[in-house]
C-alpha positions as CSV (number, residue, x, y, z in Angstrom):
1,M,44.1,-29.2,-66.3
2,G,45.2,-27.9,-63.1
3,R,44.8,-24.4,-62.0
4,I,47.1,-21.3,-63.2
5,V,47.5,-19.2,-60.4
6,E,49.7,-16.1,-61.7
7,R,50.9,-13.9,-59.4
8,P,50.8,-10.1,-60.9
9,K,54.5,-9.8,-60.1
10,A,54.9,-12.7,-62.8
11,R,52.1,-11.4,-65.5
12,Q,54.4,-8.4,-65.4
13,E,57.6,-9.8,-65.8
14,L,56.3,-11.9,-68.5
15,E,54.3,-9.2,-70.6
16,N,57.8,-6.9,-69.9
17,I,59.7,-9.8,-71.7
18,A,57.4,-10.0,-74.7
19,V,57.2,-6.1,-75.3
20,S,61.2,-6.5,-75.3
21,I,61.1,-9.0,-77.8
22,G,58.6,-7.5,-79.8
23,R,60.0,-4.4,-80.3
24,D,62.3,-6.1,-83.2
25,R,60.0,-8.8,-83.7
26,P,56.3,-8.7,-83.2
27,T,55.4,-12.3,-84.3
28,A,58.1,-13.5,-82.0
29,A,56.8,-12.1,-78.9
30,K,53.2,-13.5,-79.7
31,K,55.3,-17.1,-80.3
32,F,56.9,-16.6,-76.7
33,L,53.8,-15.6,-75.1
34,A,52.1,-19.0,-76.8
35,A,55.3,-20.9,-75.5
36,A,54.5,-19.6,-71.8
37,Q,51.2,-20.4,-71.6
38,K,51.8,-23.9,-72.8
39,T,54.7,-24.6,-70.3
40,Y,52.2,-22.5,-68.0
41,A,49.4,-25.8,-69.0
42,S,52.1,-28.4,-68.9
43,L,53.4,-27.4,-65.3
44,A,49.9,-27.4,-64.0
45,D,49.3,-30.7,-65.2
46,M,52.6,-32.0,-63.5
47,P,53.9,-29.7,-61.2
48,E,57.0,-31.9,-59.9
49,L,58.5,-31.2,-63.4
50,G,60.5,-28.5,-62.2
51,A,63.5,-28.6,-60.0
52,V,63.2,-27.6,-57.0
53,W,65.1,-23.8,-55.8
54,E,66.9,-24.0,-52.6
55,P,67.4,-20.6,-52.3
56,E,68.6,-19.3,-48.7
57,S,65.3,-17.8,-47.5
58,P,62.8,-20.1,-45.9
59,R,60.3,-18.3,-47.2
60,F,60.6,-19.7,-50.8
61,Q,60.1,-23.1,-49.5
62,G,58.9,-25.8,-52.2
63,L,59.6,-22.8,-54.8
64,R,60.8,-25.0,-58.4
65,Y,61.6,-23.2,-61.4
66,F,61.5,-24.6,-65.2
67,P,62.2,-23.3,-68.4
68,I,60.0,-21.9,-71.0
69,V,60.0,-24.5,-73.8
70,R,61.5,-23.1,-76.9
71,Y,62.7,-20.4,-74.7
72,P,65.1,-21.9,-71.9
73,T,66.7,-18.8,-71.5
74,Y,63.3,-17.8,-69.4
75,V,62.5,-19.2,-66.6
76,I,59.3,-19.8,-64.4
77,F,59.4,-19.7,-60.7
78,Y,56.4,-21.3,-59.6
79,R,55.0,-23.7,-56.6
80,P,52.9,-26.8,-56.7
81,R,49.5,-26.4,-55.2
82,A,46.7,-29.3,-54.5
83,D,44.7,-28.0,-57.5
84,G,47.6,-26.8,-60.3
85,I,50.6,-24.1,-59.6
86,E,51.1,-20.5,-58.7
87,I,53.4,-18.9,-60.7
88,F,55.6,-16.5,-58.6
89,H,57.8,-15.1,-60.9
90,V,59.2,-15.3,-65.1
91,L,62.4,-14.3,-65.0
92,H,65.8,-14.3,-67.8
93,G,68.2,-16.8,-66.6
94,F,70.9,-14.7,-66.7
95,R,69.7,-12.7,-64.3
96,D,71.1,-12.8,-60.6
97,L,68.6,-14.9,-59.9
98,E,69.2,-15.5,-56.0
99,D,69.4,-11.4,-55.6
100,I,66.2,-11.3,-57.4
101,L,64.4,-14.0,-55.6
102,G,66.3,-13.2,-52.0
103,A,65.6,-9.9,-51.7
104,E,61.8,-10.0,-51.7
105,G,62.5,-12.5,-48.8
106,K,63.8,-9.3,-46.7
């Protein structure tokens, strides 16, 4: 399996989503986290699975995105590495992704 490097911001976003889901359905939160970890592992083994993100900021060149398996409204933003992947964000797909990611490039 390829190496998975998860940035602190991505870890916090993932935990926040799980807490939100878990308020009403604790079991669903656990399933969500398991699905996220499974998706991380798949991406680490096959980093080219995700589509290329093409924002205006060159800072995000090479960034890719892929939905969490079984939770397609949640999207993982990552960059392939020689030994796996680096995860930058885990976000709800209905948010203004360009605005969120673009704000980091400023």
